[in-house]
N, CA, C and O atoms as a CHARMM CRD file, in Angstrom:
* protein
*
  212
    1    1 MET  N     52.47700  17.26600 169.99400 PROA 1      0.00000
    2    1 MET  CA    52.64800  15.97200 170.62800 PROA 1      0.00000
    3    1 MET  C     52.62600  16.14700 172.14700 PROA 1      0.00000
    4    1 MET  O     53.30100  17.02400 172.68700 PROA 1      0.00000
    5    2 LEU  N     51.87100  15.33400 172.80700 PROA 2      0.00000
    6    2 LEU  CA    51.75900  15.38100 174.25700 PROA 2      0.00000
    7    2 LEU  C     52.92300  14.61400 174.87400 PROA 2      0.00000
    8    2 LEU  O     53.06500  13.41000 174.65600 PROA 2      0.00000
    9    3 THR  N     53.74400  15.30400 175.63300 PROA 3      0.00000
   10    3 THR  CA    54.90500  14.64900 176.22800 PROA 3      0.00000
   11    3 THR  C     54.70400  14.33800 177.70100 PROA 3      0.00000
   12    3 THR  O     55.46200  13.55800 178.27900 PROA 3      0.00000
   13    4 ASP  N     53.69400  14.93400 178.31500 PROA 4      0.00000
   14    4 ASP  CA    53.42700  14.66400 179.72200 PROA 4      0.00000
   15    4 ASP  C     52.75500  13.30400 179.86500 PROA 4      0.00000
   16    4 ASP  O     52.02000  12.86900 178.97800 PROA 4      0.00000
   17    5 ARG  N     53.00900  12.64800 180.96900 PROA 5      0.00000
   18    5 ARG  CA    52.36100  11.36800 181.25600 PROA 5      0.00000
   19    5 ARG  C     51.48300  11.53600 182.48100 PROA 5      0.00000
   20    5 ARG  O     51.87200  12.16900 183.46200 PROA 5      0.00000
   21    6 TYR  N     50.31200  10.96800 182.41000 PROA 6      0.00000
   22    6 TYR  CA    49.37200  11.00400 183.51900 PROA 6      0.00000
   23    6 TYR  C     49.01900   9.56600 183.88800 PROA 6      0.00000
   24    6 TYR  O     48.82700   8.72000 183.01500 PROA 6      0.00000
   25    7 ILE  N     48.93800   9.30600 185.16900 PROA 7      0.00000
   26    7 ILE  CA    48.57200   7.96800 185.63200 PROA 7      0.00000
   27    7 ILE  C     47.41100   8.10800 186.60900 PROA 7      0.00000
   28    7 ILE  O     47.50200   8.81200 187.61400 PROA 7      0.00000
   29    8 PHE  N     46.31800   7.41800 186.28700 PROA 8      0.00000
   30    8 PHE  CA    45.14200   7.41900 187.14000 PROA 8      0.00000
   31    8 PHE  C     44.72800   5.97400 187.40800 PROA 8      0.00000
   32    8 PHE  O     44.67900   5.16600 186.48100 PROA 8      0.00000
   33    9 PRO  N     44.43500   5.64400 188.64900 PROA 9      0.00000
   34    9 PRO  CA    43.97000   4.28000 188.93200 PROA 9      0.00000
   35    9 PRO  C     42.56600   4.07200 188.36000 PROA 9      0.00000
   36    9 PRO  O     41.72900   4.97400 188.37000 PROA 9      0.00000
   37   10 ALA  N     42.34200   2.86700 187.86900 PROA 10     0.00000
   38   10 ALA  CA    41.02900   2.48800 187.35300 PROA 10     0.00000
   39   10 ALA  C     40.52000   1.31600 188.17800 PROA 10     0.00000
   40   10 ALA  O     41.27600   0.40500 188.51600 PROA 10     0.00000
   41   11 VAL  N     39.23400   1.34800 188.49700 PROA 11     0.00000
   42   11 VAL  CA    38.60500   0.27100 189.25500 PROA 11     0.00000
   43   11 VAL  C     37.64100  -0.45800 188.32200 PROA 11     0.00000
   44   11 VAL  O     36.71900   0.14000 187.76600 PROA 11     0.00000
   45   12 PHE  N     37.87500  -1.76200 188.16100 PROA 12     0.00000
   46   12 PHE  CA    37.04800  -2.58300 187.28600 PROA 12     0.00000
   47   12 PHE  C     36.05800  -3.37800 188.13200 PROA 12     0.00000
   48   12 PHE  O     36.43900  -4.04000 189.09800 PROA 12     0.00000
   49   13 HSD  N     34.78700  -3.30400 187.75400 PROA 13     0.00000
   50   13 HSD  CA    33.72700  -4.03700 188.44500 PROA 13     0.00000
   51   13 HSD  C     33.17200  -5.08900 187.48400 PROA 13     0.00000
   52   13 HSD  O     32.55300  -4.75600 186.47400 PROA 13     0.00000
   53   14 PHE  N     33.40200  -6.35800 187.81100 PROA 14     0.00000
   54   14 PHE  CA    32.96300  -7.46400 186.95900 PROA 14     0.00000
   55   14 PHE  C     31.57700  -7.92900 187.39900 PROA 14     0.00000
   56   14 PHE  O     31.36100  -8.25600 188.56600 PROA 14     0.00000
   57   15 THR  N     30.64900  -7.95500 186.45500 PROA 15     0.00000
   58   15 THR  CA    29.29300  -8.46900 186.71200 PROA 15     0.00000
   59   15 THR  C     28.93800  -9.46300 185.61800 PROA 15     0.00000
   60   15 THR  O     29.69900  -9.65300 184.67000 PROA 15     0.00000
   61   16 ASP  N     27.78900 -10.09000 185.75400 PROA 16     0.00000
   62   16 ASP  CA    27.35800 -11.07500 184.76400 PROA 16     0.00000
   63   16 ASP  C     27.09900 -10.45600 183.38600 PROA 16     0.00000
   64   16 ASP  O     27.22000 -11.13700 182.36800 PROA 16     0.00000
   65   17 ASP  N     26.74500  -9.17500 183.35300 PROA 17     0.00000
   66   17 ASP  CA    26.40600  -8.55700 182.06800 PROA 17     0.00000
   67   17 ASP  C     27.49600  -7.65500 181.50500 PROA 17     0.00000
   68   17 ASP  O     27.25500  -6.96100 180.51800 PROA 17     0.00000
   69   18 GLY  N     28.68200  -7.64000 182.09600 PROA 18     0.00000
   70   18 GLY  CA    29.78500  -6.85500 181.55300 PROA 18     0.00000
   71   18 GLY  C     30.70800  -6.32300 182.62800 PROA 18     0.00000
   72   18 GLY  O     30.64900  -6.73900 183.78500 PROA 18     0.00000
   73   19 ILE  N     31.56000  -5.40000 182.22900 PROA 19     0.00000
   74   19 ILE  CA    32.57300  -4.84500 183.11800 PROA 19     0.00000
   75   19 ILE  C     32.45300  -3.32600 183.10200 PROA 19     0.00000
   76   19 ILE  O     32.56900  -2.70200 182.04700 PROA 19     0.00000
   77   20 SER  N     32.22200  -2.73600 184.25800 PROA 20     0.00000
   78   20 SER  CA    32.19900  -1.27900 184.35000 PROA 20     0.00000
   79   20 SER  C     33.53800  -0.80800 184.91000 PROA 20     0.00000
   80   20 SER  O     34.19800  -1.50900 185.67700 PROA 20     0.00000
   81   21 VAL  N     33.91000   0.38300 184.50700 PROA 21     0.00000
   82   21 VAL  CA    35.20300   0.94500 184.91100 PROA 21     0.00000
   83   21 VAL  C     34.96700   2.34500 185.44400 PROA 21     0.00000
   84   21 VAL  O     34.23600   3.13300 184.84500 PROA 21     0.00000
   85   22 GLU  N     35.58600   2.64900 186.56800 PROA 22     0.00000
   86   22 GLU  CA    35.51000   3.99800 187.11800 PROA 22     0.00000
   87   22 GLU  C     36.90600   4.47300 187.48100 PROA 22     0.00000
   88   22 GLU  O     37.79300   3.67200 187.77700 PROA 22     0.00000
   89   23 PHE  N     37.08600   5.78000 187.45300 PROA 23     0.00000
   90   23 PHE  CA    38.33300   6.40600 187.84000 PROA 23     0.00000
   91   23 PHE  C     38.06400   7.24200 189.09000 PROA 23     0.00000
   92   23 PHE  O     37.51700   8.34000 188.98800 PROA 23     0.00000
   93   24 PRO  N     38.43700   6.74000 190.26200 PROA 24     0.00000
   94   24 PRO  CA    38.11100   7.42800 191.51200 PROA 24     0.00000
   95   24 PRO  C     38.63100   8.86600 191.59600 PROA 24     0.00000
   96   24 PRO  O     38.01200   9.71100 192.24300 PROA 24     0.00000
   97   25 ASP  N     39.75600   9.14400 190.95300 PROA 25     0.00000
   98   25 ASP  CA    40.33000  10.49000 191.00400 PROA 25     0.00000
   99   25 ASP  C     39.65800  11.46200 190.03800 PROA 25     0.00000
  100   25 ASP  O     39.92800  12.66300 190.07300 PROA 25     0.00000
  101   26 LEU  N     38.78000  10.94200 189.17100 PROA 26     0.00000
  102   26 LEU  CA    38.11700  11.78000 188.17800 PROA 26     0.00000
  103   26 LEU  C     36.60000  11.57500 188.26000 PROA 26     0.00000
  104   26 LEU  O     36.04900  10.75700 187.52300 PROA 26     0.00000
  105   27 PRO  N     35.93100  12.29600 189.13300 PROA 27     0.00000
  106   27 PRO  CA    34.48400  12.13600 189.27800 PROA 27     0.00000
  107   27 PRO  C     33.76400  12.30700 187.93900 PROA 27     0.00000
  108   27 PRO  O     34.02200  13.25300 187.19400 PROA 27     0.00000
  109   28 GLY  N     32.87300  11.38800 187.65600 PROA 28     0.00000
  110   28 GLY  CA    32.11100  11.44900 186.42600 PROA 28     0.00000
  111   28 GLY  C     32.74900  10.73500 185.25200 PROA 28     0.00000
  112   28 GLY  O     32.15900  10.68300 184.17200 PROA 28     0.00000
  113   29 CYS  N     33.93700  10.18400 185.43300 PROA 29     0.00000
  114   29 CYS  CA    34.60700   9.46200 184.34800 PROA 29     0.00000
  115   29 CYS  C     34.36900   7.96700 184.53500 PROA 29     0.00000
  116   29 CYS  O     34.96300   7.32700 185.40300 PROA 29     0.00000
  117   30 PHE  N     33.48300   7.42800 183.69800 PROA 30     0.00000
  118   30 PHE  CA    33.10900   6.01800 183.77100 PROA 30     0.00000
  119   30 PHE  C     33.17000   5.40500 182.38300 PROA 30     0.00000
  120   30 PHE  O     33.13400   6.11300 181.37600 PROA 30     0.00000
  121   31 SER  N     33.26000   4.10300 182.34000 PROA 31     0.00000
  122   31 SER  CA    33.23400   3.39200 181.07500 PROA 31     0.00000
  123   31 SER  C     32.67400   1.99600 181.29500 PROA 31     0.00000
  124   31 SER  O     32.36400   1.60800 182.42200 PROA 31     0.00000
  125   32 TYR  N     32.54600   1.23700 180.19300 PROA 32     0.00000
  126   32 TYR  CA    31.93000  -0.07700 180.25500 PROA 32     0.00000
  127   32 TYR  C     32.42300  -0.90300 179.08100 PROA 32     0.00000
  128   32 TYR  O     32.78600  -0.36000 178.03800 PROA 32     0.00000
  129   33 GLY  N     32.43300  -2.21800 179.25400 PROA 33     0.00000
  130   33 GLY  CA    32.74800  -3.12600 178.15500 PROA 33     0.00000
  131   33 GLY  C     32.12600  -4.47800 178.39000 PROA 33     0.00000
  132   33 GLY  O     31.88100  -4.87400 179.52900 PROA 33     0.00000
  133   34 ASP  N     31.86900  -5.19000 177.30200 PROA 34     0.00000
  134   34 ASP  CA    31.30200  -6.53000 177.40900 PROA 34     0.00000
  135   34 ASP  C     32.33900  -7.56300 177.82900 PROA 34     0.00000
  136   34 ASP  O     32.00100  -8.58600 178.42400 PROA 34     0.00000
  137   35 ASP  N     33.61600  -7.28800 177.51500 PROA 35     0.00000
  138   35 ASP  CA    34.70900  -8.18300 177.91900 PROA 35     0.00000
  139   35 ASP  C     35.90300  -7.32800 178.34000 PROA 35     0.00000
  140   35 ASP  O     35.84100  -6.10100 178.25200 PROA 35     0.00000
  141   36 GLU  N     36.99200  -7.95900 178.79800 PROA 36     0.00000
  142   36 GLU  CA    38.12800  -7.21100 179.33700 PROA 36     0.00000
  143   36 GLU  C     38.78200  -6.31000 178.29700 PROA 36     0.00000
  144   36 GLU  O     39.12900  -5.16900 178.60300 PROA 36     0.00000
  145   37 LEU  N     38.95600  -6.80400 177.07600 PROA 37     0.00000
  146   37 LEU  CA    39.58700  -6.00000 176.03200 PROA 37     0.00000
  147   37 LEU  C     38.76200  -4.75800 175.71400 PROA 37     0.00000
  148   37 LEU  O     39.30100  -3.65700 175.60300 PROA 37     0.00000
  149   38 GLU  N     37.47200  -4.93700 175.57000 PROA 38     0.00000
  150   38 GLU  CA    36.59600  -3.80100 175.28700 PROA 38     0.00000
  151   38 GLU  C     36.56000  -2.82800 176.46900 PROA 38     0.00000
  152   38 GLU  O     36.54100  -1.61500 176.26300 PROA 38     0.00000
  153   39 ALA  N     36.55000  -3.33900 177.69200 PROA 39     0.00000
  154   39 ALA  CA    36.52500  -2.48000 178.87600 PROA 39     0.00000
  155   39 ALA  C     37.78800  -1.62800 178.96000 PROA 39     0.00000
  156   39 ALA  O     37.71200  -0.43500 179.25300 PROA 39     0.00000
  157   40 VAL  N     38.94000  -2.22600 178.70600 PROA 40     0.00000
  158   40 VAL  CA    40.20600  -1.47800 178.75400 PROA 40     0.00000
  159   40 VAL  C     40.25400  -0.44300 177.63300 PROA 40     0.00000
  160   40 VAL  O     40.63200   0.70600 177.86200 PROA 40     0.00000
  161   41 THR  N     39.87400  -0.84400 176.43200 PROA 41     0.00000
  162   41 THR  CA    39.88000   0.07900 175.28900 PROA 41     0.00000
  163   41 THR  C     38.94800   1.25500 175.54000 PROA 41     0.00000
  164   41 THR  O     39.32600   2.40400 175.31100 PROA 41     0.00000
  165   42 ASN  N     37.74500   0.98300 176.00500 PROA 42     0.00000
  166   42 ASN  CA    36.78000   2.04800 176.28100 PROA 42     0.00000
  167   42 ASN  C     37.22200   2.92600 177.44400 PROA 42     0.00000
  168   42 ASN  O     36.98500   4.13300 177.43800 PROA 42     0.00000
  169   43 ALA  N     37.86300   2.32500 178.44200 PROA 43     0.00000
  170   43 ALA  CA    38.34900   3.09500 179.58800 PROA 43     0.00000
  171   43 ALA  C     39.44200   4.07300 179.16400 PROA 43     0.00000
  172   43 ALA  O     39.46700   5.21600 179.62000 PROA 43     0.00000
  173   44 LYS  N     40.33700   3.62600 178.29800 PROA 44     0.00000
  174   44 LYS  CA    41.39500   4.52200 177.79300 PROA 44     0.00000
  175   44 LYS  C     40.78500   5.70500 177.05500 PROA 44     0.00000
  176   44 LYS  O     41.20800   6.84700 177.23200 PROA 44     0.00000
  177   45 GLU  N     39.79400   5.41900 176.23000 PROA 45     0.00000
  178   45 GLU  CA    39.14500   6.48600 175.47500 PROA 45     0.00000
  179   45 GLU  C     38.41300   7.45800 176.40100 PROA 45     0.00000
  180   45 GLU  O     38.50100   8.67300 176.22100 PROA 45     0.00000
  181   46 ALA  N     37.69800   6.93000 177.38200 PROA 46     0.00000
  182   46 ALA  CA    36.97800   7.78700 178.32800 PROA 46     0.00000
  183   46 ALA  C     37.94700   8.66100 179.11200 PROA 46     0.00000
  184   46 ALA  O     37.67600   9.84000 179.33800 PROA 46     0.00000
  185   47 LEU  N     39.06500   8.09600 179.52500 PROA 47     0.00000
  186   47 LEU  CA    40.07000   8.85600 180.27000 PROA 47     0.00000
  187   47 LEU  C     40.66100   9.95800 179.40800 PROA 47     0.00000
  188   47 LEU  O     40.78900  11.09600 179.86000 PROA 47     0.00000
  189   48 GLU  N     41.02200   9.63500 178.17500 PROA 48     0.00000
  190   48 GLU  CA    41.57700  10.64900 177.27200 PROA 48     0.00000
  191   48 GLU  C     40.59100  11.79700 177.05400 PROA 48     0.00000
  192   48 GLU  O     40.96300  12.96900 177.11800 PROA 48     0.00000
  193   49 LEU  N     39.33900  11.44700 176.79700 PROA 49     0.00000
  194   49 LEU  CA    38.34300  12.49200 176.55600 PROA 49     0.00000
  195   49 LEU  C     38.09200  13.32600 177.80700 PROA 49     0.00000
  196   49 LEU  O     37.90500  14.53900 177.71100 PROA 49     0.00000
  197   50 HSD  N     38.08500  12.70100 178.96000 PROA 50     0.00000
  198   50 HSD  CA    37.83800  13.42500 180.21100 PROA 50     0.00000
  199   50 HSD  C     38.96100  14.42400 180.48500 PROA 50     0.00000
  200   50 HSD  O     38.70300  15.53700 180.94400 PROA 50     0.00000
  201   51 ILE  N     40.18800  14.03700 180.21000 PROA 51     0.00000
  202   51 ILE  CA    41.33500  14.90300 180.49700 PROA 51     0.00000
  203   51 ILE  C     41.53000  15.98500 179.42100 PROA 51     0.00000
  204   51 ILE  O     41.78900  17.14500 179.73900 PROA 51     0.00000
  205   52 LEU  N     41.40600  15.59800 178.16900 PROA 52     0.00000
  206   52 LEU  CA    41.77600  16.51100 177.08400 PROA 52     0.00000
  207   52 LEU  C     40.65500  17.40100 176.57600 PROA 52     0.00000
  208   52 LEU  O     40.91700  18.40600 175.91400 PROA 52     0.00000
  209   53 VAL  N     39.40800  17.04800 176.87600 PROA 53     0.00000
  210   53 VAL  CA    38.30000  17.86600 176.33100 PROA 53     0.00000
  211   53 VAL  C     37.79100  18.81500 177.37500 PROA 53     0.00000
  212   53 VAL  O     36.86500  19.58300 177.11200 PROA 53     0.00000
């Protein structure tokens, strides 16, 4: 079980065709979603994979 907590700021860019997400502190960690819920869900997954893999 992972007991450490990590906090990284996420920058959301809203456009007509969706929402892109970037993590400025983690170069190369990006995500995307068609709506806010999908963008947040995908961003969490991208962050987890970037840190843990």
